[in-house]
Steps between C-alpha positions, in 0.01 A plus 500: 500500500648833407450803711372816327712799585277776624567833348502810723183696506529791264466842645502670172166381374219739446547827694838367613634576155405859535666508849824367345485761223447781750779382724735470196419856398563614860836312497605687194378836618651473864830346407562732201414804701707406799805396298500826314440704812763317711759533221433868422381676814519265804628778733181692437251246660681181603205366699252557227709340230599203719135440580409500135776243449360277770150541347640375170660197662182416682298537173739266319488232770116510512492479118729196523284325764179551299655357187662213689171378633438226760397512859846608633530779244139612609596523852818693428305739280238546775778602744681729243165666406417558860854651557452707188153637632670591834777671312260703284286593798801592712679703229174659385422613855860617567499701183185684606601547869862612418542612142836646573639150561432434128645777284409290198229235463525121530286246324301475822482877587138629564380136465626477149326813371783547240406149362118563499475315852594174335763438785220490764235326292728241360588306826141516616392347172773246511417395860138454395598287198742284700251442769233411252739268330582328830126450577442352147792263555359380836165428352 
């Protein structure tokens, strides 16, 4: 009797495909912006530019876990999306409470206003999708 190898559950089916696309766009936006700013004007706003680089890395890792699929990747994506949401809310609140700490904007400044609020909406959407996927797998 041969055993059938079970494939990891895809996280990129349906709306998951749109999430991967948005995360991919955010990777390109955050990384390219931070690389340029760090290379040309780091001394102007080191905290802001470093936070944009961190955001790009987080977006990249989430994109990877969504594409990878499977239960372990789903769990890692949930943790990363929760951390991303905490980061967006923390930086967003910080930029409103103390604008002088950020002489230049980050990806997460003002809750992602410079990116049409996608940085705050994306982790909420992803957490919902990942939770829905886990419930579907359990059923």
